[in-house]
C-alpha positions, 0 to 999 in steps of 0.5 A: 158792057162789063156790067151786062157780061157780069149779068149774063153770068149771074143770070145763067149760073147757080150764085145763091145758097146758104152761108155764101154771104155776099156773092157776085156784085162786090168787091169779094164774096163773104162766105163761111164754112159750116160748123165744124168743117174745113175749107178744100180749095183748089185752082187750075186754068182752062185755056184755048190753044192749050186746052180745047180748040175753039173751033173744035169743042162746043162752048157748052162742053168748054163750061162743062169741062172746064169746071168738071176738071176743077172739081176733080181735084175736091174729089181727088180729097175726099171733100164737098164741093161748095162754091167756085169762082170764076175768071174769064178774058174773052175776046168781043166775039164771044160775049154774047152767042159762044157765051151763053153757050159756054155759061149752059154747060158751066151751069149744068155742071154746076147743079150737077156736083152741087156749086154755087158761083160765088164771084170772079172777073171778066176781062177782054182778051184776043183768045179765051182764057178761063181761070177756077177756083173752087171751095169744097168742105171736109171733115177735120183732118179727113181730107186725103193727101198724096203723102199717105201711101205706105209699102205694102198699100194696094193701089186702086184705080176707079173707072176706066183710063185712056178713055179721054186720050182716045177722044183727044187723039180723034180730035187731033187725027181730024175724025172726032167728027165721024159718026162712027168715031163720036161716042169715042169722044164722051170722057174727052168732052164730057169728064165726071168728077169721081165725088162720090167715090172721094166722099166714101173713101173719106167717110170710112178713112180707107184711103191712106193717099189720093189723086185724080188722073188728070195727067195719067197713071204713069205722071200721077202715080209719081205723084203719089209715090215722092209724095209718099217717100215710097215705090211702086209696081203696077201689073199691066194685065190689071188696068181697066184700059179703054176699049179701042176699035181694032181700026183705031188701033191699026191706027196705032192707038195702043190700049196699053200706053193710052192708059199709062200715059193717057191724061184728063180721065179724071178718075181716082187713083188711090192706095189702100192698107192691105188689111183693108183692101178686102172691104173696097167693092167693085163698085162704089156708086156705080162706078168700077173700082180696080186694084192694079198694083202695091206700094213698095219700099224700093223708090221705083215705079215699075210696070209687071208684064203678063208674063213676070217682066218688069221695066221702069214706069217713067212718067209719060202723061201730061206735062205742060213744060215738056 
């Protein structure tokens, strides 16, 4: 049975590519980076009951999102995705139609991001557990870390913040399938890692530090500041906010709160030296880019309101152990 399951995976997900000497079907993969390149490697877990609900989220969306969110870490380093490894634990009822649809979504993501499946593992478990390792390539010394931000750097973010959190809240409220609101689920179920932007920044050596907004602006900016030993001032009026219809705002879904603390947008949050900030266009590869603040020497992160009022911006995003 397991051999048949592996063949289902092999038959539906891209698994042949140059540079991959040995892939699916052996004890381990054998691969090599292109000459003069470095590996950039990340691992990500996507668990039923924690990151998705089998009764709510379609298997195709689960397959796509699981690979997209893992690939976003490669985007945050400014690297190019190459290969991935898939470890998959499934209950028996998910080994046929559910699996086929899941693989269809994952294959769509793999083709979109230029990824090849190099191997993995399968086993039986009462719930769906997905673990992905994604391998990318970067020119030597070019991968952008969290630790390079310096006082005076301008803070930028891509896209609009809070869109994925809005979709999640609609699902939690039980109104996500309502035709009126369904279009607002897009980023929650189908995130897009900002690969082109990350590579554009590394190619020009503009970004001093970078992270993807997987956990939310307030939390992820905290990661950059902690790693870099700096603080930050963020201007509330400059944050690109999700458009929340008035009817949903009356239900307590405030755009600024969604943008500041909402996770899973998978946008890029990065810093650029002030002397280079003017060279960053308003759009890169069709994705809006917005300056929202500045890195400071004082090791605190604050949110500056429209009237100049200042308050601490404490990490309020996703934390699995909170």
